[in-house]
LOLO-210429 format. One record per residue (C-alpha): x, y, z; chain; residue in three letters; residue number from 1. Coordinates in steps of 0.001 Angstrom, whole numbers. Each point is the difference from the previous one (the first is absolute). Example, Ala and Ser with C-alpha at 12.3 -4.5 7.8 and 13.67 -1.06 7.14 Angstrom:
2
site u=12300 | v=-4500 | w=7800 | ch=A | aa=ALA | i=1
site u=1370 | v=3440 | w=-660 | ch=A | aa=SER | i=2
//
This chain:
304
site u=-45913 | v=8923 | w=45492 | ch=A | aa=UNK | i=1
site u=697 | v=1101 | w=-3559 | ch=A | aa=UNK | i=2
site u=-1739 | v=-1634 | w=-2927 | ch=A | aa=UNK | i=3
site u=2008 | v=-2450 | w=-2163 | ch=A | aa=UNK | i=4
site u=1268 | v=1392 | w=-3305 | ch=A | aa=UNK | i=5
site u=-2237 | v=-411 | w=-2990 | ch=A | aa=UNK | i=6
site u=709 | v=-2415 | w=-2852 | ch=A | aa=UNK | i=7
site u=1011 | v=2892 | w=-2254 | ch=A | aa=UNK | i=8
site u=2582 | v=1170 | w=2535 | ch=A | aa=UNK | i=9
site u=1344 | v=-3542 | w=395 | ch=A | aa=UNK | i=10
site u=327 | v=-393 | w=-3769 | ch=A | aa=UNK | i=11
site u=1839 | v=3318 | w=-249 | ch=A | aa=UNK | i=12
site u=2397 | v=-1006 | w=2786 | ch=A | aa=UNK | i=13
site u=568 | v=-3356 | w=-1639 | ch=A | aa=UNK | i=14
site u=856 | v=1661 | w=-3332 | ch=A | aa=UNK | i=15
site u=2452 | v=2338 | w=1714 | ch=A | aa=UNK | i=16
site u=1618 | v=-2931 | w=1808 | ch=A | aa=UNK | i=17
site u=269 | v=-2079 | w=-3177 | ch=A | aa=UNK | i=18
site u=1481 | v=2975 | w=-1854 | ch=A | aa=UNK | i=19
site u=2717 | v=609 | w=2600 | ch=A | aa=UNK | i=20
site u=869 | v=-3560 | w=1084 | ch=A | aa=UNK | i=21
site u=2245 | v=-768 | w=-3041 | ch=A | aa=UNK | i=22
site u=2109 | v=3058 | w=786 | ch=A | aa=UNK | i=23
site u=287 | v=-1015 | w=3641 | ch=A | aa=UNK | i=24
site u=1161 | v=-3479 | w=-965 | ch=A | aa=UNK | i=25
site u=2591 | v=1501 | w=-2358 | ch=A | aa=UNK | i=26
site u=1579 | v=2213 | w=2678 | ch=A | aa=UNK | i=27
site u=2466 | v=-2655 | w=1363 | ch=A | aa=UNK | i=28
site u=1280 | v=-767 | w=-3491 | ch=A | aa=UNK | i=29
site u=318 | v=3692 | w=-853 | ch=A | aa=UNK | i=30
site u=1938 | v=680 | w=3221 | ch=A | aa=UNK | i=31
site u=2384 | v=-2906 | w=-630 | ch=A | aa=UNK | i=32
site u=550 | v=1166 | w=-3581 | ch=A | aa=UNK | i=33
site u=782 | v=3532 | w=1164 | ch=A | aa=UNK | i=34
site u=2338 | v=-1088 | w=2799 | ch=A | aa=UNK | i=35
site u=1866 | v=-2783 | w=-1791 | ch=A | aa=UNK | i=36
site u=148 | v=1329 | w=-3543 | ch=A | aa=UNK | i=37
site u=-890 | v=3614 | w=-648 | ch=A | aa=UNK | i=38
site u=1533 | v=1693 | w=3039 | ch=A | aa=UNK | i=39
site u=3440 | v=-1660 | w=-499 | ch=A | aa=UNK | i=40
site u=-156 | v=899 | w=-3695 | ch=A | aa=UNK | i=41
site u=-788 | v=3633 | w=743 | ch=A | aa=UNK | i=42
site u=2670 | v=131 | w=2700 | ch=A | aa=UNK | i=43
site u=2669 | v=-1447 | w=-2266 | ch=A | aa=UNK | i=44
site u=-756 | v=2596 | w=-2685 | ch=A | aa=UNK | i=45
site u=1961 | v=2522 | w=2031 | ch=A | aa=UNK | i=46
site u=3199 | v=-1973 | w=-598 | ch=A | aa=UNK | i=47
site u=-309 | v=782 | w=-3721 | ch=A | aa=UNK | i=48
site u=1461 | v=3432 | w=769 | ch=A | aa=UNK | i=49
site u=3003 | v=-1332 | w=1924 | ch=A | aa=UNK | i=50
site u=3143 | v=-2055 | w=-584 | ch=A | aa=UNK | i=51
site u=-799 | v=-2557 | w=2719 | ch=A | aa=UNK | i=52
site u=1869 | v=-3285 | w=-436 | ch=A | aa=UNK | i=53
site u=-2110 | v=-2107 | w=2339 | ch=A | aa=UNK | i=54
site u=2739 | v=-331 | w=2624 | ch=A | aa=UNK | i=55
site u=543 | v=3404 | w=1590 | ch=A | aa=UNK | i=56
site u=-2442 | v=1567 | w=2454 | ch=A | aa=UNK | i=57
site u=24 | v=3332 | w=-1803 | ch=A | aa=UNK | i=58
site u=-419 | v=981 | w=-3626 | ch=A | aa=UNK | i=59
site u=1096 | v=3080 | w=-1913 | ch=A | aa=UNK | i=60
site u=-2521 | v=1916 | w=-2050 | ch=A | aa=UNK | i=61
site u=788 | v=53 | w=-3737 | ch=A | aa=UNK | i=62
site u=-3106 | v=1794 | w=-1212 | ch=A | aa=UNK | i=63
site u=-1115 | v=-1191 | w=-3445 | ch=A | aa=UNK | i=64
site u=3354 | v=-1528 | w=-970 | ch=A | aa=UNK | i=65
site u=-1361 | v=-3556 | w=136 | ch=A | aa=UNK | i=66
site u=-2817 | v=896 | w=-2391 | ch=A | aa=UNK | i=67
site u=2407 | v=1773 | w=-2334 | ch=A | aa=UNK | i=68
site u=2084 | v=-3148 | w=-35 | ch=A | aa=UNK | i=69
site u=-3032 | v=-2059 | w=-1023 | ch=A | aa=UNK | i=70
site u=-718 | v=2150 | w=-3033 | ch=A | aa=UNK | i=71
site u=3637 | v=415 | w=-1051 | ch=A | aa=UNK | i=72
site u=1455 | v=-1746 | w=-3028 | ch=A | aa=UNK | i=73
site u=1636 | v=-2763 | w=2024 | ch=A | aa=UNK | i=74
site u=-2814 | v=-221 | w=2562 | ch=A | aa=UNK | i=75
site u=-3429 | v=-1540 | w=-129 | ch=A | aa=UNK | i=76
site u=-1274 | v=1211 | w=-3382 | ch=A | aa=UNK | i=77
site u=671 | v=-3383 | w=-1584 | ch=A | aa=UNK | i=78
site u=-1753 | v=-1767 | w=2871 | ch=A | aa=UNK | i=79
site u=-2948 | v=2366 | w=-332 | ch=A | aa=UNK | i=80
site u=-253 | v=-745 | w=-3728 | ch=A | aa=UNK | i=81
site u=138 | v=-3760 | w=626 | ch=A | aa=UNK | i=82
site u=-2672 | v=313 | w=2687 | ch=A | aa=UNK | i=83
site u=-2342 | v=1857 | w=-2338 | ch=A | aa=UNK | i=84
site u=609 | v=-2514 | w=-2812 | ch=A | aa=UNK | i=85
site u=-829 | v=-2964 | w=2236 | ch=A | aa=UNK | i=86
site u=-3095 | v=1745 | w=1341 | ch=A | aa=UNK | i=87
site u=-1202 | v=899 | w=-3497 | ch=A | aa=UNK | i=88
site u=519 | v=-3493 | w=-1410 | ch=A | aa=UNK | i=89
site u=-1719 | v=-1628 | w=2982 | ch=A | aa=UNK | i=90
site u=-2903 | v=2456 | w=-160 | ch=A | aa=UNK | i=91
site u=-717 | v=-796 | w=-3654 | ch=A | aa=UNK | i=92
site u=868 | v=-3697 | w=-276 | ch=A | aa=UNK | i=93
site u=-1487 | v=-1180 | w=3303 | ch=A | aa=UNK | i=94
site u=-3300 | v=1790 | w=-568 | ch=A | aa=UNK | i=95
site u=-402 | v=-946 | w=-3653 | ch=A | aa=UNK | i=96
site u=1040 | v=-3594 | w=711 | ch=A | aa=UNK | i=97
site u=-2131 | v=-251 | w=3151 | ch=A | aa=UNK | i=98
site u=-3066 | v=1361 | w=-1795 | ch=A | aa=UNK | i=99
site u=514 | v=-2391 | w=-2922 | ch=A | aa=UNK | i=100
site u=307 | v=-2962 | w=2381 | ch=A | aa=UNK | i=101
site u=-3069 | v=1106 | w=1951 | ch=A | aa=UNK | i=102
site u=-2094 | v=243 | w=-3174 | ch=A | aa=UNK | i=103
site u=1260 | v=-3366 | w=-1226 | ch=A | aa=UNK | i=104
site u=-591 | v=-1806 | w=3303 | ch=A | aa=UNK | i=105
site u=-3411 | v=1509 | w=677 | ch=A | aa=UNK | i=106
site u=-1899 | v=-2312 | w=-2338 | ch=A | aa=UNK | i=107
site u=-1252 | v=-3549 | w=594 | ch=A | aa=UNK | i=108
site u=3417 | v=-1635 | w=-265 | ch=A | aa=UNK | i=109
site u=206 | v=-3218 | w=2025 | ch=A | aa=UNK | i=110
site u=3578 | v=612 | w=1125 | ch=A | aa=UNK | i=111
site u=-434 | v=3719 | w=669 | ch=A | aa=UNK | i=112
site u=447 | v=-333 | w=3781 | ch=A | aa=UNK | i=113
site u=3200 | v=-2002 | w=-450 | ch=A | aa=UNK | i=114
site u=1346 | v=2508 | w=-2522 | ch=A | aa=UNK | i=115
site u=-875 | v=2926 | w=2264 | ch=A | aa=UNK | i=116
site u=1947 | v=-1600 | w=2832 | ch=A | aa=UNK | i=117
site u=2984 | v=-701 | w=-2262 | ch=A | aa=UNK | i=118
site u=185 | v=3606 | w=-1190 | ch=A | aa=UNK | i=119
site u=-368 | v=1337 | w=3554 | ch=A | aa=UNK | i=120
site u=2642 | v=-2263 | w=1588 | ch=A | aa=UNK | i=121
site u=3011 | v=2105 | w=-1153 | ch=A | aa=UNK | i=122
site u=-1265 | v=2942 | w=2055 | ch=A | aa=UNK | i=123
site u=-480 | v=-2172 | w=3085 | ch=A | aa=UNK | i=124
site u=3558 | v=-1382 | w=-151 | ch=A | aa=UNK | i=125
site u=2980 | v=1717 | w=1595 | ch=A | aa=UNK | i=126
site u=1138 | v=2677 | w=-2427 | ch=A | aa=UNK | i=127
site u=3608 | v=-302 | w=1126 | ch=A | aa=UNK | i=128
site u=62 | v=-3805 | w=-349 | ch=A | aa=UNK | i=129
site u=-1614 | v=30 | w=-3439 | ch=A | aa=UNK | i=130
site u=2432 | v=2739 | w=-1008 | ch=A | aa=UNK | i=131
site u=2931 | v=-2327 | w=694 | ch=A | aa=UNK | i=132
site u=-1708 | v=-2739 | w=-2009 | ch=A | aa=UNK | i=133
site u=-379 | v=2341 | w=-2973 | ch=A | aa=UNK | i=134
site u=3621 | v=1070 | w=438 | ch=A | aa=UNK | i=135
site u=975 | v=-3624 | w=-617 | ch=A | aa=UNK | i=136
site u=-2406 | v=-261 | w=-2960 | ch=A | aa=UNK | i=137
site u=1580 | v=3034 | w=-1687 | ch=A | aa=UNK | i=138
site u=3609 | v=-990 | w=746 | ch=A | aa=UNK | i=139
site u=2268 | v=-888 | w=-2912 | ch=A | aa=UNK | i=140
site u=-336 | v=-3746 | w=588 | ch=A | aa=UNK | i=141
site u=-3581 | v=272 | w=1197 | ch=A | aa=UNK | i=142
site u=-3191 | v=-1484 | w=-1486 | ch=A | aa=UNK | i=143
site u=-847 | v=3053 | w=-2115 | ch=A | aa=UNK | i=144
site u=3239 | v=-169 | w=-1976 | ch=A | aa=UNK | i=145
site u=-349 | v=-3763 | w=-311 | ch=A | aa=UNK | i=146
site u=-3422 | v=504 | w=-1574 | ch=A | aa=UNK | i=147
site u=1504 | v=2483 | w=-2453 | ch=A | aa=UNK | i=148
site u=2720 | v=-2516 | w=-836 | ch=A | aa=UNK | i=149
site u=-2608 | v=-2706 | w=-586 | ch=A | aa=UNK | i=150
site u=-1862 | v=2307 | w=-2394 | ch=A | aa=UNK | i=151
site u=3176 | v=714 | w=-1957 | ch=A | aa=UNK | i=152
site u=251 | v=3541 | w=1343 | ch=A | aa=UNK | i=153
site u=3305 | v=-466 | w=1785 | ch=A | aa=UNK | i=154
site u=1220 | v=3335 | w=-1423 | ch=A | aa=UNK | i=155
site u=-2452 | v=1741 | w=2343 | ch=A | aa=UNK | i=156
site u=1386 | v=-1626 | w=3116 | ch=A | aa=UNK | i=157
site u=1387 | v=2356 | w=2642 | ch=A | aa=UNK | i=158
site u=152 | v=506 | w=3735 | ch=A | aa=UNK | i=159
site u=-3218 | v=1979 | w=24 | ch=A | aa=UNK | i=160
site u=252 | v=1425 | w=3517 | ch=A | aa=UNK | i=161
site u=3651 | v=978 | w=-566 | ch=A | aa=UNK | i=162
site u=-642 | v=1851 | w=-3257 | ch=A | aa=UNK | i=163
site u=-541 | v=3749 | w=613 | ch=A | aa=UNK | i=164
site u=-2346 | v=217 | w=-2994 | ch=A | aa=UNK | i=165
site u=-2289 | v=-2831 | w=1098 | ch=A | aa=UNK | i=166
site u=308 | v=-274 | w=3777 | ch=A | aa=UNK | i=167
site u=-2675 | v=2600 | w=774 | ch=A | aa=UNK | i=168
site u=-2483 | v=-1672 | w=-2340 | ch=A | aa=UNK | i=169
site u=539 | v=-3409 | w=1602 | ch=A | aa=UNK | i=170
site u=-932 | v=1586 | w=3329 | ch=A | aa=UNK | i=171
site u=-3071 | v=1594 | w=-1602 | ch=A | aa=UNK | i=172
site u=-1013 | v=-3407 | w=-1390 | ch=A | aa=UNK | i=173
site u=233 | v=-1649 | w=3422 | ch=A | aa=UNK | i=174
site u=-1909 | v=2797 | w=1741 | ch=A | aa=UNK | i=175
site u=-2792 | v=-115 | w=-2589 | ch=A | aa=UNK | i=176
site u=-178 | v=-3785 | w=302 | ch=A | aa=UNK | i=177
site u=-466 | v=290 | w=3759 | ch=A | aa=UNK | i=178
site u=-2589 | v=2790 | w=119 | ch=A | aa=UNK | i=179
site u=-2201 | v=-800 | w=-3009 | ch=A | aa=UNK | i=180
site u=-1774 | v=-2721 | w=1968 | ch=A | aa=UNK | i=181
site u=-1098 | v=2462 | w=2672 | ch=A | aa=UNK | i=182
site u=-1360 | v=2512 | w=-2506 | ch=A | aa=UNK | i=183
site u=-1885 | v=-2917 | w=-1573 | ch=A | aa=UNK | i=184
site u=-1721 | v=-637 | w=3348 | ch=A | aa=UNK | i=185
site u=-890 | v=3681 | w=349 | ch=A | aa=UNK | i=186
site u=-1556 | v=89 | w=-3460 | ch=A | aa=UNK | i=187
site u=-1815 | v=-3289 | w=569 | ch=A | aa=UNK | i=188
site u=-1578 | v=1523 | w=3095 | ch=A | aa=UNK | i=189
site u=-1069 | v=2991 | w=-2079 | ch=A | aa=UNK | i=190
site u=-1441 | v=-2218 | w=-2725 | ch=A | aa=UNK | i=191
site u=-2045 | v=-1914 | w=2552 | ch=A | aa=UNK | i=192
site u=-1800 | v=3249 | w=787 | ch=A | aa=UNK | i=193
site u=-1242 | v=417 | w=-3585 | ch=A | aa=UNK | i=194
site u=-3503 | v=-1487 | w=-348 | ch=A | aa=UNK | i=195
site u=-319 | v=-2775 | w=-2573 | ch=A | aa=UNK | i=196
site u=-3317 | v=1491 | w=-1105 | ch=A | aa=UNK | i=197
site u=1855 | v=3073 | w=-1214 | ch=A | aa=UNK | i=198
site u=2343 | v=-2123 | w=-2110 | ch=A | aa=UNK | i=199
site u=-2963 | v=-1884 | w=-1459 | ch=A | aa=UNK | i=200
site u=-1807 | v=3242 | w=-845 | ch=A | aa=UNK | i=201
site u=3056 | v=1341 | w=-1831 | ch=A | aa=UNK | i=202
site u=356 | v=-3277 | w=-1920 | ch=A | aa=UNK | i=203
site u=-3665 | v=140 | w=-1046 | ch=A | aa=UNK | i=204
site u=540 | v=3528 | w=-1348 | ch=A | aa=UNK | i=205
site u=2619 | v=-1439 | w=-2340 | ch=A | aa=UNK | i=206
site u=3070 | v=1685 | w=1477 | ch=A | aa=UNK | i=207
site u=3366 | v=-1519 | w=-888 | ch=A | aa=UNK | i=208
site u=2360 | v=-1335 | w=2683 | ch=A | aa=UNK | i=209
site u=2208 | v=3047 | w=-311 | ch=A | aa=UNK | i=210
site u=-2960 | v=2399 | w=359 | ch=A | aa=UNK | i=211
site u=-1272 | v=-1990 | w=2979 | ch=A | aa=UNK | i=212
site u=3407 | v=226 | w=1642 | ch=A | aa=UNK | i=213
site u=521 | v=3677 | w=-892 | ch=A | aa=UNK | i=214
site u=-3464 | v=1307 | w=842 | ch=A | aa=UNK | i=215
site u=-1135 | v=-2279 | w=2827 | ch=A | aa=UNK | i=216
site u=2697 | v=-2093 | w=1634 | ch=A | aa=UNK | i=217
site u=2818 | v=2542 | w=183 | ch=A | aa=UNK | i=218
site u=-2093 | v=2860 | w=1471 | ch=A | aa=UNK | i=219
site u=-1433 | v=-2314 | w=2669 | ch=A | aa=UNK | i=220
site u=3539 | v=-1177 | w=828 | ch=A | aa=UNK | i=221
site u=1138 | v=3556 | w=740 | ch=A | aa=UNK | i=222
site u=224 | v=-492 | w=3814 | ch=A | aa=UNK | i=223
site u=2018 | v=-3211 | w=-410 | ch=A | aa=UNK | i=224
site u=2219 | v=1752 | w=-2549 | ch=A | aa=UNK | i=225
site u=699 | v=2794 | w=2488 | ch=A | aa=UNK | i=226
site u=1021 | v=-2448 | w=2730 | ch=A | aa=UNK | i=227
site u=2145 | v=-2192 | w=-2261 | ch=A | aa=UNK | i=228
site u=1806 | v=2905 | w=-1688 | ch=A | aa=UNK | i=229
site u=734 | v=1728 | w=3298 | ch=A | aa=UNK | i=230
site u=1378 | v=-3165 | w=1600 | ch=A | aa=UNK | i=231
site u=2179 | v=-956 | w=-2963 | ch=A | aa=UNK | i=232
site u=1437 | v=3509 | w=-179 | ch=A | aa=UNK | i=233
site u=931 | v=-95 | w=3694 | ch=A | aa=UNK | i=234
site u=1527 | v=-3486 | w=-295 | ch=A | aa=UNK | i=235
site u=1999 | v=983 | w=-3071 | ch=A | aa=UNK | i=236
site u=1421 | v=3121 | w=1624 | ch=A | aa=UNK | i=237
site u=1004 | v=-1996 | w=3083 | ch=A | aa=UNK | i=238
site u=1516 | v=-2996 | w=-1834 | ch=A | aa=UNK | i=239
site u=2749 | v=-1479 | w=2175 | ch=A | aa=UNK | i=240
site u=-71 | v=-3775 | w=582 | ch=A | aa=UNK | i=241
site u=142 | v=-969 | w=-3655 | ch=A | aa=UNK | i=242
site u=2809 | v=2456 | w=-746 | ch=A | aa=UNK | i=243
site u=2128 | v=-1231 | w=2912 | ch=A | aa=UNK | i=244
site u=-547 | v=-3659 | w=-897 | ch=A | aa=UNK | i=245
site u=563 | v=302 | w=-3743 | ch=A | aa=UNK | i=246
site u=2764 | v=2569 | w=-379 | ch=A | aa=UNK | i=247
site u=693 | v=1701 | w=3341 | ch=A | aa=UNK | i=248
site u=-262 | v=3300 | w=-1859 | ch=A | aa=UNK | i=249
site u=2665 | v=-883 | w=-2550 | ch=A | aa=UNK | i=250
site u=1618 | v=-358 | w=-2385 | ch=A | aa=UNK | i=251
site u=1695 | v=3363 | w=532 | ch=A | aa=UNK | i=252
site u=-3172 | v=1498 | w=1440 | ch=A | aa=UNK | i=253
site u=-2055 | v=-807 | w=-3118 | ch=A | aa=UNK | i=254
site u=-2879 | v=-1315 | w=2129 | ch=A | aa=UNK | i=255
site u=421 | v=2174 | w=3072 | ch=A | aa=UNK | i=256
site u=-3282 | v=1363 | w=1368 | ch=A | aa=UNK | i=257
site u=-730 | v=2541 | w=2699 | ch=A | aa=UNK | i=258
site u=-1030 | v=-2800 | w=2366 | ch=A | aa=UNK | i=259
site u=3269 | v=-1903 | w=-452 | ch=A | aa=UNK | i=260
site u=1993 | v=3223 | w=369 | ch=A | aa=UNK | i=261
site u=-1740 | v=669 | w=3333 | ch=A | aa=UNK | i=262
site u=1020 | v=-3442 | w=1252 | ch=A | aa=UNK | i=263
site u=3588 | v=151 | w=-1281 | ch=A | aa=UNK | i=264
site u=823 | v=3495 | w=1197 | ch=A | aa=UNK | i=265
site u=-1632 | v=-512 | w=3390 | ch=A | aa=UNK | i=266
site u=952 | v=-3525 | w=1015 | ch=A | aa=UNK | i=267
site u=3009 | v=-785 | w=-2207 | ch=A | aa=UNK | i=268
site u=1868 | v=3314 | w=-206 | ch=A | aa=UNK | i=269
site u=-1249 | v=1454 | w=3293 | ch=A | aa=UNK | i=270
site u=-1093 | v=3293 | w=-1556 | ch=A | aa=UNK | i=271
site u=-3221 | v=310 | w=1974 | ch=A | aa=UNK | i=272
site u=-520 | v=3656 | w=-870 | ch=A | aa=UNK | i=273
site u=229 | v=-612 | w=-3725 | ch=A | aa=UNK | i=274
site u=-2103 | v=-3146 | w=311 | ch=A | aa=UNK | i=275
site u=-2689 | v=1947 | w=1873 | ch=A | aa=UNK | i=276
site u=-11 | v=2629 | w=-2758 | ch=A | aa=UNK | i=277
site u=-459 | v=-2719 | w=-2629 | ch=A | aa=UNK | i=278
site u=-2828 | v=-1555 | w=2023 | ch=A | aa=UNK | i=279
site u=-1700 | v=3372 | w=365 | ch=A | aa=UNK | i=280
site u=209 | v=686 | w=-3730 | ch=A | aa=UNK | i=281
site u=-1369 | v=-3474 | w=-777 | ch=A | aa=UNK | i=282
site u=-2880 | v=451 | w=2473 | ch=A | aa=UNK | i=283
site u=-917 | v=3364 | w=-1518 | ch=A | aa=UNK | i=284
site u=99 | v=-1414 | w=-3545 | ch=A | aa=UNK | i=285
site u=-2203 | v=-2952 | w=958 | ch=A | aa=UNK | i=286
site u=-2491 | v=2191 | w=1870 | ch=A | aa=UNK | i=287
site u=-243 | v=2676 | w=-2696 | ch=A | aa=UNK | i=288
site u=-272 | v=-2388 | w=-2952 | ch=A | aa=UNK | i=289
site u=-2448 | v=-2360 | w=1733 | ch=A | aa=UNK | i=290
site u=-2258 | v=2830 | w=1176 | ch=A | aa=UNK | i=291
site u=92 | v=1708 | w=-3399 | ch=A | aa=UNK | i=292
site u=-855 | v=-3223 | w=-1795 | ch=A | aa=UNK | i=293
site u=-2806 | v=-786 | w=2456 | ch=A | aa=UNK | i=294
site u=-1412 | v=3508 | w=-392 | ch=A | aa=UNK | i=295
site u=-30 | v=-245 | w=-3797 | ch=A | aa=UNK | i=296
site u=-1543 | v=-3481 | w=-1 | ch=A | aa=UNK | i=297
site u=-2635 | v=1043 | w=2530 | ch=A | aa=UNK | i=298
site u=-955 | v=2938 | w=-2195 | ch=A | aa=UNK | i=299
site u=-302 | v=-2401 | w=-2912 | ch=A | aa=UNK | i=300
site u=-2324 | v=-2214 | w=2087 | ch=A | aa=UNK | i=301
site u=-2263 | v=2966 | w=719 | ch=A | aa=UNK | i=302
site u=-271 | v=831 | w=-3704 | ch=A | aa=UNK | i=303
site u=-988 | v=-3527 | w=-1019 | ch=A | aa=UNK | i=304
//
């Protein structure tokens, strides 16, 4: 009969088990994600090189014609520009606004929990439903124009979502309003990890609020900044619900994005090959920009 394992051996086995158990528990979710999401996406990428219309059993190969159509003058260049504008505005406004809210609601304010919930609610609501509500607000006879009329600024009244010069910025406003609350939560979580003793020590040294924020708070928020910036960039590049609800991509394509073009060309016009090419381009843009931004922000974390 063999001797029982020693305590050191048992501890080593327990550490190995604890280290590998989380991965084992994640396997079912990973398999479902691969089968239900990634494999169909990879399989559909092949249609980007065909003229398949979604009805026939066969499809003719067109090479790179669909991609050439995207980058032609009358193709998806305008949608690409609108997508990048929305992503850029959301990246800056949502992170600056979320950080400002997090700093303001971190202190001993009695109503801070209520205010946090109020700012987070827009993200929790249906983006499509709130988009239709904002579409009514920005309509010519909507509340926004009525407020302008009450302030004596009736000369500024217009159908905001139907004006090619302003429609894209109304969408950007709605998207920022919805996502700023989530970035606030991310930054609040990061602020909770900063020891109060460190803040007190900096205050005793006589540092100003700006120096405290620049030299202490911001460097320690680097991980939260990386997460928030990456998420907002991805959401901005994939903006769809708000665009469909507010303008439907109009007027005259002024607010068309790559995501809305994928939906229209695939499910409205039946051009599945062209829609697959648009989806592939959008996926590559999102992946490349998100990974590049994460890499740069991670390098910045290491230098701090």
